[in-house]
N, CA, C and O atoms as CSV, one atom per row, in Angstrom:
chain,resi,resn,atom,element,x,y,z
A,1,MET,N,N,85.511,87.502,98.801
A,1,MET,CA,C,86.211,86.181,98.797
A,1,MET,C,C,85.719,85.348,99.958
A,1,MET,O,O,85.728,84.122,99.847
A,2,LEU,N,N,85.296,85.921,101.049
A,2,LEU,CA,C,84.856,85.169,102.178
A,2,LEU,C,C,83.567,84.286,101.855
A,2,LEU,O,O,83.351,83.190,102.373
A,3,ALA,N,N,82.762,84.901,100.949
A,3,ALA,CA,C,81.519,84.191,100.584
A,3,ALA,C,C,81.615,83.381,99.332
A,3,ALA,O,O,80.640,82.761,98.907
A,4,ASP,N,N,82.809,83.377,98.721
A,4,ASP,CA,C,82.984,82.746,97.401
A,4,ASP,C,C,83.440,81.349,97.435
A,4,ASP,O,O,84.316,80.944,96.671
A,5,ASP,N,N,82.829,80.565,98.355
A,5,ASP,CA,C,83.052,79.119,98.300
A,5,ASP,C,C,81.822,78.450,98.999
A,5,ASP,O,O,81.065,79.149,99.672
A,6,PRO,N,N,81.623,77.186,98.862
A,6,PRO,CA,C,80.420,76.556,99.414
A,6,PRO,C,C,80.222,76.776,100.953
A,6,PRO,O,O,79.087,76.966,101.389
A,7,LEU,N,N,81.264,76.754,101.741
A,7,LEU,CA,C,81.153,76.949,103.185
A,7,LEU,C,C,80.890,78.398,103.501
A,7,LEU,O,O,80.029,78.676,104.335
A,8,GLY,N,N,81.587,79.350,102.880
A,8,GLY,CA,C,81.404,80.756,103.098
A,8,GLY,C,C,80.064,81.278,102.667
A,8,GLY,O,O,79.510,82.190,103.280
A,9,ALA,N,N,79.529,80.681,101.581
A,9,ALA,CA,C,78.239,81.065,101.033
A,9,ALA,C,C,77.061,80.844,102.005
A,9,ALA,O,O,76.008,81.475,101.913
A,10,THR,N,N,77.308,79.901,102.949
A,10,THR,CA,C,76.208,79.615,103.928
A,10,THR,C,C,76.367,80.519,105.182
A,10,THR,O,O,75.419,80.610,105.962
A,11,ARG,N,N,77.493,81.172,105.401
A,11,ARG,CA,C,77.641,81.901,106.624
A,11,ARG,C,C,77.996,83.377,106.465
A,11,ARG,O,O,77.928,84.129,107.437
A,12,GLU,N,N,78.369,83.801,105.272
A,12,GLU,CA,C,78.657,85.202,105.011
A,12,GLU,C,C,77.516,85.879,104.226
A,12,GLU,O,O,76.689,85.216,103.602
A,13,ARG,N,N,77.504,87.219,104.281
A,13,ARG,CA,C,76.517,88.003,103.579
A,13,ARG,C,C,77.255,88.967,102.607
A,13,ARG,O,O,77.866,89.952,103.021
A,14,PHE,N,N,77.170,88.644,101.337
A,14,PHE,CA,C,77.766,89.481,100.350
A,14,PHE,C,C,76.691,90.238,99.642
A,14,PHE,O,O,76.045,89.727,98.728
A,15,GLU,N,N,76.500,91.478,100.073
A,15,GLU,CA,C,75.451,92.365,99.497
A,15,GLU,C,C,75.994,93.776,99.497
A,15,GLU,O,O,77.008,94.055,100.137
A,16,ASN,N,N,75.342,94.649,98.799
A,16,ASN,CA,C,75.727,96.030,98.688
A,16,ASN,C,C,74.569,96.914,99.191
A,16,ASN,O,O,73.483,96.910,98.612
A,17,PRO,N,N,74.819,97.683,100.296
A,17,PRO,CA,C,76.093,97.730,101.053
A,17,PRO,C,C,76.261,96.528,101.920
A,17,PRO,O,O,75.297,95.836,102.250
A,18,LEU,N,N,77.542,96.269,102.305
A,18,LEU,CA,C,77.809,95.177,103.207
A,18,LEU,C,C,77.190,95.509,104.619
A,18,LEU,O,O,77.110,96.676,105.004
A,19,PRO,N,N,76.767,94.476,105.354
A,19,PRO,CA,C,76.310,94.749,106.689
A,19,PRO,C,C,77.285,95.448,107.554
A,19,PRO,O,O,78.480,95.164,107.473
A,20,VAL,N,N,76.857,96.329,108.361
A,20,VAL,CA,C,77.729,97.194,109.213
A,20,VAL,C,C,78.636,96.376,110.090
A,20,VAL,O,O,79.697,96.862,110.481
A,21,SER,N,N,78.265,95.134,110.422
A,21,SER,CA,C,79.099,94.252,111.262
A,21,SER,C,C,80.482,94.016,110.659
A,21,SER,O,O,81.460,93.894,111.397
A,22,TYR,N,N,80.577,93.951,109.389
A,22,TYR,CA,C,81.884,93.734,108.715
A,22,TYR,C,C,82.806,94.976,109.001
A,22,TYR,O,O,83.964,94.824,109.390
A,23,GLN,N,N,82.253,96.184,108.796
A,23,GLN,CA,C,83.035,97.351,109.043
A,23,GLN,C,C,83.458,97.551,110.484
A,23,GLN,O,O,84.554,98.036,110.763
A,24,LYS,N,N,82.539,97.157,111.432
A,24,LYS,CA,C,82.887,97.279,112.842
A,24,LYS,C,C,83.966,96.242,113.175
A,24,LYS,O,O,84.878,96.555,113.940
A,25,ALA,N,N,83.896,95.022,112.630
A,25,ALA,CA,C,84.889,94.036,112.906
A,25,ALA,C,C,86.245,94.546,112.294
A,25,ALA,O,O,87.288,94.488,112.945
A,26,PHE,N,N,86.194,95.010,111.114
A,26,PHE,CA,C,87.481,95.519,110.482
A,26,PHE,C,C,88.048,96.632,111.406
A,26,PHE,O,O,89.249,96.618,111.673
A,27,ASP,N,N,87.267,97.554,111.884
A,27,ASP,CA,C,87.740,98.659,112.722
A,27,ASP,C,C,88.403,98.098,114.015
A,27,ASP,O,O,89.452,98.581,114.442
A,28,LEU,N,N,87.781,97.098,114.606
A,28,LEU,CA,C,88.316,96.497,115.833
A,28,LEU,C,C,89.681,95.793,115.565
A,28,LEU,O,O,90.632,95.909,116.338
A,29,ILE,N,N,89.714,95.096,114.483
A,29,ILE,CA,C,90.971,94.401,114.088
A,29,ILE,C,C,92.063,95.433,113.758
A,29,ILE,O,O,93.220,95.245,114.135
A,30,ASP,N,N,91.706,96.513,113.062
A,30,ASP,CA,C,92.626,97.521,112.697
A,30,ASP,C,C,93.240,98.251,113.917
A,30,ASP,O,O,94.405,98.649,113.896
A,31,GLN,N,N,92.417,98.416,114.985
A,31,GLN,CA,C,92.864,99.080,116.164
A,31,GLN,C,C,93.671,98.219,117.133
A,31,GLN,O,O,94.312,98.738,118.047
A,32,ASP,N,N,93.635,96.931,116.934
A,32,ASP,CA,C,94.246,95.968,117.858
A,32,ASP,C,C,95.690,95.641,117.448
A,32,ASP,O,O,95.868,95.048,116.384
A,33,PRO,N,N,96.726,95.985,118.217
A,33,PRO,CA,C,98.067,95.772,117.815
A,33,PRO,C,C,98.458,94.285,117.682
A,33,PRO,O,O,99.504,93.961,117.119
A,34,ASN,N,N,97.609,93.396,118.206
A,34,ASN,CA,C,97.820,91.966,118.128
A,34,ASN,C,C,97.149,91.312,116.964
A,34,ASN,O,O,97.101,90.084,116.889
A,35,ASN,N,N,96.622,92.100,116.042
A,35,ASN,CA,C,95.991,91.663,114.834
A,35,ASN,C,C,96.545,92.358,113.584
A,35,ASN,O,O,96.886,93.540,113.611
A,36,GLU,N,N,96.622,91.615,112.521
A,36,GLU,CA,C,97.041,92.180,111.232
A,36,GLU,C,C,96.129,91.543,110.179
A,36,GLU,O,O,95.775,90.367,110.256
A,37,LEU,N,N,95.768,92.363,109.201
A,37,LEU,CA,C,95.105,91.875,108.022
A,37,LEU,C,C,96.121,92.038,106.911
A,37,LEU,O,O,96.624,93.139,106.684
A,38,LEU,N,N,96.441,90.910,106.187
A,38,LEU,CA,C,97.328,90.948,105.043
A,38,LEU,C,C,96.432,90.921,103.811
A,38,LEU,O,O,95.522,90.097,103.716
A,39,VAL,N,N,96.696,91.837,102.856
A,39,VAL,CA,C,95.966,91.909,101.626
A,39,VAL,C,C,96.945,91.883,100.497
A,39,VAL,O,O,97.831,92.733,100.415
A,40,LEU,N,N,96.794,90.888,99.597
A,40,LEU,CA,C,97.602,90.796,98.420
A,40,LEU,C,C,96.876,91.398,97.223
A,40,LEU,O,O,95.767,90.987,96.883
A,41,GLU,N,N,97.519,92.380,96.588
A,41,GLU,CA,C,96.908,93.092,95.447
A,41,GLU,C,C,97.842,92.984,94.248
A,41,GLU,O,O,99.044,92.769,94.405
A,42,ASN,N,N,97.284,93.133,93.053
A,42,ASN,CA,C,98.076,93.210,91.848
A,42,ASN,C,C,98.346,94.714,91.562
A,42,ASN,O,O,97.962,95.601,92.325
A,43,GLU,N,N,99.019,94.937,90.436
A,43,GLU,CA,C,99.443,96.257,90.135
A,43,GLU,C,C,98.232,97.220,89.910
A,43,GLU,O,O,98.380,98.435,90.048
A,44,LYS,N,N,97.055,96.675,89.567
A,44,LYS,CA,C,95.903,97.431,89.391
A,44,LYS,C,C,95.122,97.650,90.749
A,44,LYS,O,O,94.042,98.241,90.768
A,45,GLU,N,N,95.681,97.180,91.800
A,45,GLU,CA,C,95.106,97.209,93.149
A,45,GLU,C,C,93.858,96.326,93.293
A,45,GLU,O,O,93.036,96.554,94.181
A,46,ASP,N,N,93.719,95.345,92.441
A,46,ASP,CA,C,92.620,94.337,92.622
A,46,ASP,C,C,93.090,93.425,93.790
A,46,ASP,O,O,94.254,93.035,93.875
A,47,VAL,N,N,92.161,93.123,94.645
A,47,VAL,CA,C,92.497,92.225,95.751
A,47,VAL,C,C,92.559,90.837,95.268
A,47,VAL,O,O,91.581,90.341,94.710
A,48,LEU,N,N,93.724,90.135,95.462
A,48,LEU,CA,C,93.865,88.787,95.022
A,48,LEU,C,C,93.862,87.809,96.177
A,48,LEU,O,O,93.603,86.626,95.960
A,49,GLY,N,N,94.134,88.238,97.376
A,49,GLY,CA,C,94.155,87.360,98.562
A,49,GLY,C,C,94.126,88.095,99.879
A,49,GLY,O,O,94.529,89.256,99.946
A,50,VAL,N,N,93.672,87.467,100.895
A,50,VAL,CA,C,93.631,88.022,102.223
A,50,VAL,C,C,93.829,86.961,103.253
A,50,VAL,O,O,93.570,85.778,103.035
A,51,LEU,N,N,94.315,87.439,104.432
A,51,LEU,CA,C,94.269,86.611,105.641
A,51,LEU,C,C,94.459,87.472,106.845
A,51,LEU,O,O,94.928,88.606,106.748
A,52,GLN,N,N,94.087,86.922,108.014
A,52,GLN,CA,C,94.151,87.643,109.267
A,52,GLN,C,C,95.167,86.891,110.171
A,52,GLN,O,O,95.088,85.668,110.294
A,53,ILE,N,N,96.093,87.601,110.784
A,53,ILE,CA,C,96.955,87.049,111.776
A,53,ILE,C,C,96.595,87.632,113.142
A,53,ILE,O,O,96.440,88.843,113.296
A,54,THR,N,N,96.467,86.752,114.120
A,54,THR,CA,C,96.285,87.199,115.518
A,54,THR,C,C,97.445,86.684,116.306
A,54,THR,O,O,97.779,85.500,116.261
A,55,TYR,N,N,98.088,87.632,117.068
A,55,TYR,CA,C,99.223,87.235,117.893
A,55,TYR,C,C,98.666,87.046,119.333
A,55,TYR,O,O,98.006,87.939,119.865
A,56,ILE,N,N,98.934,85.900,119.939
A,56,ILE,CA,C,98.364,85.533,121.179
A,56,ILE,C,C,99.459,85.230,122.241
A,56,ILE,O,O,100.288,84.341,122.046
A,57,PRO,N,N,99.445,86.003,123.392
A,57,PRO,CA,C,100.380,85.610,124.434
A,57,PRO,C,C,99.895,84.350,125.160
A,57,PRO,O,O,98.707,84.201,125.447
A,58,TYR,N,N,100.816,83.470,125.444
A,58,TYR,CA,C,100.478,82.236,126.128
A,58,TYR,C,C,101.322,82.027,127.425
A,58,TYR,O,O,102.433,82.546,127.531
A,59,LEU,N,N,100.814,81.311,128.341
A,59,LEU,CA,C,101.580,80.935,129.517
A,59,LEU,C,C,102.472,79.690,129.215
A,59,LEU,O,O,103.530,79.515,129.818
A,60,THR,N,N,102.035,78.877,128.312
A,60,THR,CA,C,102.830,77.701,127.931
A,60,THR,C,C,104.073,78.080,127.175
A,60,THR,O,O,104.202,79.220,126.730
A,61,TYR,N,N,104.974,77.170,127.022
A,61,TYR,CA,C,106.283,77.396,126.428
A,61,TYR,C,C,106.947,78.670,127.032
A,61,TYR,O,O,107.483,79.537,126.342
A,62,GLN,N,N,106.858,78.693,128.356
A,62,GLN,CA,C,107.490,79.708,129.175
A,62,GLN,C,C,107.037,81.115,128.858
A,62,GLN,O,O,107.834,82.051,128.796
A,63,GLY,N,N,105.746,81.239,128.660
A,63,GLY,CA,C,105.204,82.593,128.389
A,63,GLY,C,C,105.489,83.096,126.989
A,63,GLY,O,O,105.744,84.285,126.800
A,64,SER,N,N,105.453,82.227,126.021
A,64,SER,CA,C,105.725,82.678,124.638
A,64,SER,C,C,104.492,83.187,123.929
A,64,SER,O,O,103.396,83.241,124.487
A,65,TRP,N,N,104.703,83.556,122.694
A,65,TRP,CA,C,103.620,84.022,121.814
A,65,TRP,C,C,103.369,83.000,120.744
A,65,TRP,O,O,104.253,82.236,120.358
A,66,ARG,N,N,102.079,83.003,120.248
A,66,ARG,CA,C,101.694,82.204,119.120
A,66,ARG,C,C,101.073,83.153,118.081
A,66,ARG,O,O,100.605,84.253,118.379
A,67,ALA,N,N,101.105,82.643,116.841
A,67,ALA,CA,C,100.378,83.384,115.789
A,67,ALA,C,C,99.329,82.420,115.238
A,67,ALA,O,O,99.586,81.238,115.008
A,68,LEU,N,N,98.141,82.979,115.038
A,68,LEU,CA,C,97.010,82.233,114.519
A,68,LEU,C,C,96.582,82.868,113.263
A,68,LEU,O,O,96.430,84.089,113.220
A,69,ILE,N,N,96.372,82.096,112.204
A,69,ILE,CA,C,95.874,82.730,110.985
A,69,ILE,C,C,94.459,82.192,110.701
A,69,ILE,O,O,94.143,81.028,110.948
A,70,GLU,N,N,93.646,83.083,110.178
A,70,GLU,CA,C,92.235,82.831,109.937
A,70,GLU,C,C,91.880,83.515,108.618
A,70,GLU,O,O,92.618,84.375,108.138
A,71,GLY,N,N,90.746,83.127,108.037
A,71,GLY,CA,C,90.197,83.817,106.910
A,71,GLY,C,C,91.159,83.870,105.685
A,71,GLY,O,O,91.184,84.868,104.965
A,72,VAL,N,N,91.925,82.822,105.466
A,72,VAL,CA,C,92.808,82.762,104.265
A,72,VAL,C,C,91.987,82.517,103.043
A,72,VAL,O,O,91.335,81.482,102.905
A,73,ARG,N,N,92.022,83.493,102.138
A,73,ARG,CA,C,91.294,83.370,100.911
A,73,ARG,C,C,92.151,83.912,99.746
A,73,ARG,O,O,92.874,84.900,99.871
A,74,ILE,N,N,92.027,83.223,98.643
A,74,ILE,CA,C,92.672,83.646,97.357
A,74,ILE,C,C,91.550,83.714,96.345
A,74,ILE,O,O,90.691,82.834,96.295
A,75,ASP,N,N,91.559,84.764,95.537
A,75,ASP,CA,C,90.515,84.917,94.527
A,75,ASP,C,C,90.477,83.700,93.608
A,75,ASP,O,O,91.500,83.235,93.106
A,76,LYS,N,N,89.282,83.215,93.414
A,76,LYS,CA,C,89.046,81.951,92.656
A,76,LYS,C,C,89.862,81.899,91.384
A,76,LYS,O,O,90.453,80.861,91.085
A,77,SER,N,N,89.917,82.966,90.632
A,77,SER,CA,C,90.697,82.971,89.346
A,77,SER,C,C,92.144,82.911,89.546
A,77,SER,O,O,92.858,82.756,88.555
A,78,GLN,N,N,92.665,83.017,90.718
A,78,GLN,CA,C,94.095,83.075,90.952
A,78,GLN,C,C,94.606,81.793,91.693
A,78,GLN,O,O,95.807,81.659,91.924
A,79,ARG,N,N,93.717,80.887,92.049
A,79,ARG,CA,C,94.149,79.718,92.861
A,79,ARG,C,C,95.030,78.810,92.073
A,79,ARG,O,O,94.855,78.648,90.866
A,80,GLY,N,N,96.001,78.200,92.761
A,80,GLY,CA,C,96.867,77.259,92.099
A,80,GLY,C,C,98.106,77.828,91.520
A,80,GLY,O,O,98.917,77.101,90.946
A,81,GLY,N,N,98.285,79.145,91.654
A,81,GLY,CA,C,99.428,79.842,91.059
A,81,GLY,C,C,100.476,80.289,92.005
A,81,GLY,O,O,101.391,81.014,91.618
A,82,GLY,N,N,100.370,79.850,93.335
A,82,GLY,CA,C,101.429,80.144,94.283
A,82,GLY,C,C,101.145,81.342,95.170
A,82,GLY,O,O,101.908,81.611,96.098
A,83,LEU,N,N,100.067,82.065,94.910
A,83,LEU,CA,C,99.792,83.253,95.708
A,83,LEU,C,C,99.410,82.933,97.135
A,83,LEU,O,O,99.767,83.669,98.055
A,84,GLY,N,N,98.688,81.842,97.331
A,84,GLY,CA,C,98.350,81.430,98.704
A,84,GLY,C,C,99.593,81.071,99.508
A,84,GLY,O,O,99.718,81.473,100.664
A,85,ALA,N,N,100.501,80.329,98.918
A,85,ALA,CA,C,101.746,79.976,99.614
A,85,ALA,C,C,102.481,81.270,99.903
A,85,ALA,O,O,102.983,81.420,101.017
A,86,MET,N,N,102.574,82.170,99.020
A,86,MET,CA,C,103.319,83.496,99.182
A,86,MET,C,C,102.708,84.198,100.374
A,86,MET,O,O,103.440,84.684,101.236
A,87,LEU,N,N,101.367,84.269,100.454
A,87,LEU,CA,C,100.678,85.000,101.496
A,87,LEU,C,C,100.902,84.350,102.870
A,87,LEU,O,O,101.200,85.035,103.849
A,88,VAL,N,N,100.755,83.039,102.927
A,88,VAL,CA,C,100.962,82.330,104.206
A,88,VAL,C,C,102.485,82.433,104.643
A,88,VAL,O,O,102.774,82.689,105.812
A,89,LEU,N,N,103.396,82.238,103.721
A,89,LEU,CA,C,104.775,82.391,104.086
A,89,LEU,C,C,105.108,83.804,104.550
A,89,LEU,O,O,105.983,83.969,105.399
A,90,GLU,N,N,104.461,84.798,104.039
A,90,GLU,CA,C,104.640,86.167,104.595
A,90,GLU,C,C,104.125,86.269,105.967
A,90,GLU,O,O,104.724,86.952,106.797
A,91,ALA,N,N,103.010,85.606,106.266
A,91,ALA,CA,C,102.448,85.673,107.595
A,91,ALA,C,C,103.398,84.942,108.581
A,91,ALA,O,O,103.576,85.372,109.720
A,92,ILE,N,N,103.997,83.830,108.111
A,92,ILE,CA,C,104.950,83.085,108.972
A,92,ILE,C,C,106.109,83.934,109.282
A,92,ILE,O,O,106.567,83.992,110.423
A,93,GLU,N,N,106.611,84.619,108.256
A,93,GLU,CA,C,107.792,85.504,108.480
A,93,GLU,C,C,107.458,86.593,109.468
A,93,GLU,O,O,108.294,86.903,110.317
A,94,ARG,N,N,106.297,87.186,109.408
A,94,ARG,CA,C,105.871,88.208,110.362
A,94,ARG,C,C,105.823,87.629,111.795
A,94,ARG,O,O,106.232,88.281,112.756
A,95,ALA,N,N,105.332,86.437,111.902
A,95,ALA,CA,C,105.223,85.781,113.240
A,95,ALA,C,C,106.660,85.519,113.761
A,95,ALA,O,O,106.899,85.649,114.962
A,96,LYS,N,N,107.589,85.163,112.905
A,96,LYS,CA,C,109.014,84.957,113.339
A,96,LYS,C,C,109.569,86.328,113.824
A,96,LYS,O,O,110.238,86.387,114.856
A,97,GLN,N,N,109.303,87.382,113.108
A,97,GLN,CA,C,109.781,88.678,113.499
A,97,GLN,C,C,109.270,89.128,114.862
A,97,GLN,O,O,109.936,89.896,115.555
A,98,LYS,N,N,108.094,88.653,115.245
A,98,LYS,CA,C,107.506,88.985,116.545
A,98,LYS,C,C,107.897,87.911,117.578
A,98,LYS,O,O,107.326,87.902,118.669
A,99,ASN,N,N,108.847,87.003,117.280
A,99,ASN,CA,C,109.328,85.969,118.167
A,99,ASN,C,C,108.254,84.998,118.627
A,99,ASN,O,O,108.264,84.557,119.776
A,100,CYS,N,N,107.338,84.667,117.744
A,100,CYS,CA,C,106.339,83.703,118.083
A,100,CYS,C,C,106.953,82.320,118.126
A,100,CYS,O,O,107.796,81.985,117.294
A,101,ARG,N,N,106.552,81.541,119.061
A,101,ARG,CA,C,107.048,80.142,119.204
A,101,ARG,C,C,106.307,79.170,118.305
A,101,ARG,O,O,106.896,78.193,117.841
A,102,LEU,N,N,105.039,79.413,118.049
A,102,LEU,CA,C,104.163,78.565,117.258
A,102,LEU,C,C,103.407,79.344,116.260
A,102,LEU,O,O,103.106,80.519,116.473
A,103,PHE,N,N,103.092,78.724,115.179
A,103,PHE,CA,C,102.240,79.326,114.099
A,103,PHE,C,C,101.128,78.319,113.914
A,103,PHE,O,O,101.414,77.173,113.568
A,104,GLN,N,N,99.877,78.683,114.124
A,104,GLN,CA,C,98.817,77.658,114.016
A,104,GLN,C,C,97.613,78.180,113.207
A,104,GLN,O,O,97.414,79.375,112.987
A,105,LEU,N,N,96.840,77.182,112.793
A,105,LEU,CA,C,95.624,77.484,112.077
A,105,LEU,C,C,94.656,76.271,112.192
A,105,LEU,O,O,95.043,75.172,112.590
A,106,THR,N,N,93.440,76.522,111.839
A,106,THR,CA,C,92.480,75.407,111.673
A,106,THR,C,C,91.949,75.497,110.242
A,106,THR,O,O,91.882,76.565,109.633
A,107,SER,N,N,91.584,74.345,109.750
A,107,SER,CA,C,90.999,74.217,108.455
A,107,SER,C,C,89.809,73.287,108.522
A,107,SER,O,O,89.903,72.210,109.111
A,108,ASP,N,N,88.739,73.660,107.958
A,108,ASP,CA,C,87.518,72.844,107.991
A,108,ASP,C,C,87.772,71.485,107.317
A,108,ASP,O,O,88.378,71.415,106.247
A,109,LYS,N,N,87.296,70.407,107.963
A,109,LYS,CA,C,87.496,69.069,107.452
A,109,LYS,C,C,86.826,68.921,106.067
A,109,LYS,O,O,87.182,68.034,105.291
A,110,ALA,N,N,85.907,69.752,105.790
A,110,ALA,CA,C,85.205,69.696,104.448
A,110,ALA,C,C,86.070,70.316,103.356
A,110,ALA,O,O,85.616,70.403,102.215
A,111,ARG,N,N,87.296,70.752,103.653
A,111,ARG,CA,C,88.173,71.350,102.667
A,111,ARG,C,C,89.477,70.568,102.626
A,111,ARG,O,O,90.517,71.072,103.050
A,112,PRO,N,N,89.428,69.258,102.084
A,112,PRO,CA,C,90.620,68.515,102.068
A,112,PRO,C,C,91.769,69.113,101.236
A,112,PRO,O,O,92.951,68.948,101.539
A,113,GLU,N,N,91.360,69.803,100.193
A,113,GLU,CA,C,92.423,70.477,99.363
A,113,GLU,C,C,93.130,71.545,100.185
A,113,GLU,O,O,94.340,71.702,100.018
A,114,ALA,N,N,92.490,72.259,101.027
A,114,ALA,CA,C,93.149,73.238,101.862
A,114,ALA,C,C,94.068,72.589,102.847
A,114,ALA,O,O,95.175,73.077,103.073
A,115,ILE,N,N,93.655,71.527,103.428
A,115,ILE,CA,C,94.488,70.738,104.344
A,115,ILE,C,C,95.782,70.270,103.659
A,115,ILE,O,O,96.871,70.378,104.222
A,116,GLN,N,N,95.642,69.769,102.481
A,116,GLN,CA,C,96.826,69.349,101.720
A,116,GLN,C,C,97.741,70.494,101.417
A,116,GLN,O,O,98.961,70.353,101.495
A,117,PHE,N,N,97.153,71.679,101.055
A,117,PHE,CA,C,97.961,72.850,100.804
A,117,PHE,C,C,98.818,73.231,102.066
A,117,PHE,O,O,100.008,73.518,101.942
A,118,TYR,N,N,98.222,73.226,103.204
A,118,TYR,CA,C,98.961,73.579,104.420
A,118,TYR,C,C,99.979,72.495,104.757
A,118,TYR,O,O,101.066,72.822,105.233
A,119,GLU,N,N,99.685,71.267,104.540
A,119,GLU,CA,C,100.671,70.186,104.769
A,119,GLU,C,C,101.859,70.372,103.861
A,119,GLU,O,O,102.983,70.136,104.304
A,120,LYS,N,N,101.683,70.790,102.593
A,120,LYS,CA,C,102.810,71.001,101.695
A,120,LYS,C,C,103.661,72.189,102.192
A,120,LYS,O,O,104.829,72.289,101.819
A,121,LEU,N,N,103.136,73.041,102.977
A,121,LEU,CA,C,103.909,74.165,103.576
A,121,LEU,C,C,104.597,73.764,104.858
A,121,LEU,O,O,105.322,74.568,105.444
A,122,GLY,N,N,104.390,72.529,105.314
A,122,GLY,CA,C,105.073,72.054,106.518
A,122,GLY,C,C,104.166,71.943,107.723
A,122,GLY,O,O,104.621,71.495,108.775
A,123,PHE,N,N,102.941,72.318,107.625
A,123,PHE,CA,C,102.049,72.117,108.774
A,123,PHE,C,C,101.734,70.660,109.014
A,123,PHE,O,O,101.680,69.862,108.079
A,124,THR,N,N,101.526,70.315,110.283
A,124,THR,CA,C,101.171,68.964,110.638
A,124,THR,C,C,99.969,68.994,111.460
A,124,THR,O,O,99.763,69.928,112.235
A,125,ALA,N,N,99.124,67.962,111.320
A,125,ALA,CA,C,97.888,67.829,112.143
A,125,ALA,C,C,98.244,67.185,113.481
A,125,ALA,O,O,97.987,66.006,113.726
A,126,SER,N,N,98.859,68.030,114.352
A,126,SER,CA,C,99.380,67.503,115.608
A,126,SER,C,C,98.319,67.506,116.744
A,126,SER,O,O,98.525,66.864,117.774
A,127,HIS,N,N,97.222,68.203,116.565
A,127,HIS,CA,C,96.216,68.319,117.569
A,127,HIS,C,C,94.800,68.080,116.959
A,127,HIS,O,O,94.608,68.246,115.754
A,128,GLU,N,N,93.899,67.721,117.737
A,128,GLU,CA,C,92.522,67.623,117.281
A,128,GLU,C,C,91.795,68.915,117.674
A,128,GLU,O,O,91.713,69.240,118.858
A,129,GLY,N,N,91.272,69.645,116.699
A,129,GLY,CA,C,90.597,70.898,116.969
A,129,GLY,C,C,89.116,70.709,117.260
A,129,GLY,O,O,88.435,69.944,116.578
A,130,LEU,N,N,88.626,71.403,118.266
A,130,LEU,CA,C,87.208,71.364,118.616
A,130,LEU,C,C,86.675,72.757,118.668
A,130,LEU,O,O,87.369,73.681,119.093
A,131,LYS,N,N,85.402,72.930,118.226
A,131,LYS,CA,C,84.789,74.242,118.240
A,131,LYS,C,C,83.405,74.115,118.793
A,131,LYS,O,O,82.767,73.071,118.656
A,132,LEU,N,N,82.924,75.179,119.427
A,132,LEU,CA,C,81.560,75.280,119.932
A,132,LEU,C,C,80.985,76.530,119.394
A,132,LEU,O,O,81.452,77.614,119.741
A,133,LYS,N,N,79.930,76.435,118.508
A,133,LYS,CA,C,79.301,77.615,117.967
A,133,LYS,C,C,78.467,78.296,118.989
A,133,LYS,O,O,77.675,77.666,119.690
A,134,LEU,N,N,78.647,79.638,119.085
A,134,LEU,CA,C,77.891,80.455,119.965
A,134,LEU,C,C,76.981,81.421,119.173
A,134,LEU,O,O,77.101,81.536,117.953
A,135,ALA,N,N,76.115,82.078,119.853
A,135,ALA,CA,C,75.215,83.039,119.241
A,135,ALA,C,C,76.043,84.152,118.624
A,135,ALA,O,O,77.172,84.372,119.062
A,136,SER,N,N,75.535,84.860,117.633
A,136,SER,CA,C,76.261,85.977,117.036
A,136,SER,C,C,76.540,87.012,117.987
A,136,SER,O,O,75.857,87.117,119.006
A,137,THR,N,N,77.577,87.853,117.707
A,137,THR,CA,C,78.017,88.907,118.609
A,137,THR,C,C,77.122,90.145,118.346
A,137,THR,O,O,77.319,90.836,117.347
A,138,PRO,N,N,76.153,90.428,119.224
A,138,PRO,CA,C,75.168,91.500,118.981
A,138,PRO,C,C,75.806,92.880,118.739
A,138,PRO,O,O,75.298,93.632,117.907
A,139,GLU,N,N,76.902,93.241,119.433
A,139,GLU,CA,C,77.409,94.546,119.349
A,139,GLU,C,C,78.055,94.819,117.968
A,139,GLU,O,O,78.231,95.975,117.582
A,140,LEU,N,N,78.397,93.763,117.247
A,140,LEU,CA,C,78.877,93.951,115.882
A,140,LEU,C,C,77.742,94.104,114.838
A,140,LEU,O,O,77.921,94.626,113.738
A,141,ASN,N,N,76.608,93.625,115.255
A,141,ASN,CA,C,75.469,93.676,114.246
A,141,ASN,C,C,74.609,94.860,114.393
A,141,ASN,O,O,73.670,95.020,113.613
A,142,LYS,N,N,74.857,95.714,115.346
A,142,LYS,CA,C,74.023,96.867,115.572
A,142,LYS,C,C,74.476,98.048,114.705
A,142,LYS,O,O,73.879,99.123,114.764
């Protein structure tokens, strides 16, 4: 699903077997208590959606926690049926259970439909997001 859109197709590698960097990243996320991967499956255990939540301690807001979601993906055949909203709302609920003060995400400006989706869930574009691309992480690619 990460490679199944125009942006992901340019940056992900969907091949068999998958590059070892994906398994190493998965293992690091799985071992980190401040990260969760949510996977939405049907009764046949087909993966319908995924997202990653990272819980971040902050000094602001009197030393509170934030939740950040990344890699939100819904299977192309399932989009528009409410599964994305269900998955994001589950992530929000988990953040509330961990007493997070804020729940945040970024969405590529090239995905206006995704931005509209998040706005319908109550998100507001309150900040301007900036990114700086760095070289790949060599230890994950070995």
